[in-house]
N, C-alpha and C positions, 0 to 999 in steps of 0.2 A: 540513522532515523528517517522512518516513513511518515509522511502526512497525506491524509487524504481529505478532501472538502468536496462541498458542491458548488457550482457556479451558478449565475443568474438564470441559466436556462436549465437547470437541474441536473444537468450532465456532472460526473464524477471524474475530479482532477487527483492528480498524484505527484507528489515530489519527493526527493530524498536530500537528506543533509549526510555529507561524508566526513564531516568533523572540520571540514575548512569552508565548504562552499555548499549552497543550494543547488540543485538540478532546476531545470525548467519544468514548468508544469506539462505533466502529461495526461491528455485527455483519455478517460478511459470507456468511450462511446461502445456500444450504444447503451449502455446501464443508466439511463436517467432515472432518479429518483426522488420522491417527497419524503422519502421515510429517512430516519437516522442511520448512520452506516454502523457497522460492528467490526471490528478489526481484531484479530488475535494473533499472536505469534508463538505457535507450539513448540519452536525450537530456534535458536539464534539462526538467523538469514533467512528465516520463512516467516512470511507475514499473509494472514489469510483476510479477504475482505468480503463482508455479506451483505446484502440489502434487498429490499422489494423495489421493482422498477414499477414506474408508473404506468406500465400494463398489467400490473399486479403479478407479475413473474419473478421468481426469485433469480437474482445474480450473484454468483460467487466468483471470485478471483483470487490465484495464489500467487504471490511475488516470491520468489528465490533469489537472494542475492548471490553475486559471485565473490570469490575469495578477496578481490580488490575492495570490496564494499564492507566487509566484516571487520570488527574491531576487538580484537581478542584480547584487548586490556593488558597486553603484556605475558598472557600466557600462551602457551603453545599445545595443541591437540595430542593427547596421549596415544592416539590410535595410530 
């Protein structure tokens, strides 16, 4: 699971849950924003984050999980 948040100085933060523990917060500078963020997962293991920065520019970032971060739910990939 991925969590995105804004801190007191408008910086975007990110952390993950691996099913046992939370990661430390990661600062995604310089994309500071006053807007709400949008996160979408187009496929398992990929999360895209989008928002408008305080400088009125659009910011987008894509996260791709490595195999150790993915939970298959006991299923295997048929490919």
